[in-house]
C-alpha angles and dihedrals in degrees: 000000000000123000110246123235127187114215113198111191130122094211106103089199093053088047092053089045093052091043088061097037095049097050092136090068140061098249125195124180142217130182104198143016098275096048089045090056091046091050091047091053093045102044103022092212119199092217132037127189107206128193106207092212103080132151140299084035107026096155090065138044099236096099092044090051091050088050092050088049092053092047093051089049095051098036113015096173091059115112109231119195110197118216114209143168123258093260096046101084092125091055091047092053091047087053091052090051090052091056108276116148098223145329135237127196121220143271094083115244113193098211096046096047092048091052090049092050092044090053092047091049092049090051093045088051095048092047091048091051092049092048092050092049091048090050091046094053110062119173087293094076101197094050110089125195142082100213117124090243097054095042091051093054091041091061088047093052089050092057090046091053092065092060135054093233116139110250130199119207116205125191146110123289110282097024095118102258093153089050089058091046091051092047092051089052094046091052094048133089086253093062092114093052127073127296108205122185129191127179108220092199095054099058124074113251095242090056100038094082094053091044092055102036102025123226142248125245109277095014091129139350110302094018092126095160138019111269128192116227130229092269092057093044090056088061108152093004141065129300114203114203105196120194091009085166087075095056112123113254092234090059094046091077092057093044090054092051089053093050091049100041101025089223131112141192120212118231106275093016134120105194127081118237119204115226129195110196140126118242128214119177133191140185140163090216129101097250093181090057089045090055091053090050090048095238093115124041115251092215093051090048090058092044094053095040102056084133121015126203118190110204110209119232116252092256090064096051099085110222095350089107091068092046093048089047089054092049093047090047092055088048097048100038089057091044093051099034091240127159099217111125108171153355133268120239089250090054092051090047091049094049090051094051098043114098093219097215088180090049120201091350089058092048090052092050094050091046093051089051095047093047090054100041104034113116098197134052091253123064112229132195091263089056088057095045092239102116094100092049090055091054091049090055098065089118091078121131110286101173102110096209091054091045090053095046091050093047093046093048092050090046091051093048092048095047091048090054094041087054092052092251094302110144095201091050089045092053091046092049093049090047095241138110122260093249089052089048091051089050091052090048090053093044093054097037095244093151092149090069092060093067090085114053101170 
């Protein structure tokens, strides 16, 4: 997968020379301002080389500087290397002040221009990674993702963290419910105290009560000493009850009393022990339906669900799968000493098409396997075991107008939320005027975005 470079120059001889000199890159060309902007929109190159002497005024730098200004408006993170003549240092410096990355004086030297482009590409990649990591790390540090859905519930979790209200996290297996619970704890006033987790589905029913509430010496065969339970060990901190939907009905009454009174009795004990903890619960089950079926107590449901957060599955988190894959790749290649450093276009397409029934846990497993087994430096779809899935997905939308409308609607919404619901900043981020943005909002029926007209 070659890095793409846009060369803007009206001299056919220079274009041919750069085509040969930049053989390591996927090079596209433009000869004037309009074609440069069209190529920029179409290919989204990370680096542009720009000759300032463009038609209709090739003897001066005015058209080249206008082209630079338009490039920086539409794609401010693009690295533009300005190519000038020997006596045009003033124009080169002006271009730098306008946002150009660097300048290079003719005549073209193959080795020098390649070094400049590689440095620009490395910087662009580093900045992009930092930007993605910043976007993926809202104030709730453990929660990664920049989709609208994950950002919204991150803000909700941040507010919950400041209280001692009992929270219920709902979501499919592998969506990161414990990550959310730990983030809530780490951003609360109890963050210096213990975070204690227990999975109600993984402990046999006859042992779960003693695991939670502890037991006195002699309470049952094998109870050779008094042992505190998980609730007591979380004193002052946070107790995370994972898969509370699997808690036996008989034990639910004792859990309800604890949540109401904040006191416990150990198994075999007679005295009440006061406990000061914060409780976060989670389940992949439909508790409301279980209440109707009388397999989960209604009063306990309302007690544990004072605040409910529904965590979306990975398939509903837009491009978060690619962001998470890059984060996990960096983590695993360091852990296993691998030399893999990216994904092929086919791998990214496969990840975006895959439905991820196992959610983030499935993504982590596939990434670990790919990092260990990949033979090249770039992970492809086959390394991820997703080739077959790509072939099965041929029924995707092929109508170009519909694809474009969906992509533009999603981009507008993403820019709107990234700009903190500011219409002016949204238009600036998208590289359009406010009137154009309003027209697009009307066109795609995004009326809810018009409520904020800052």
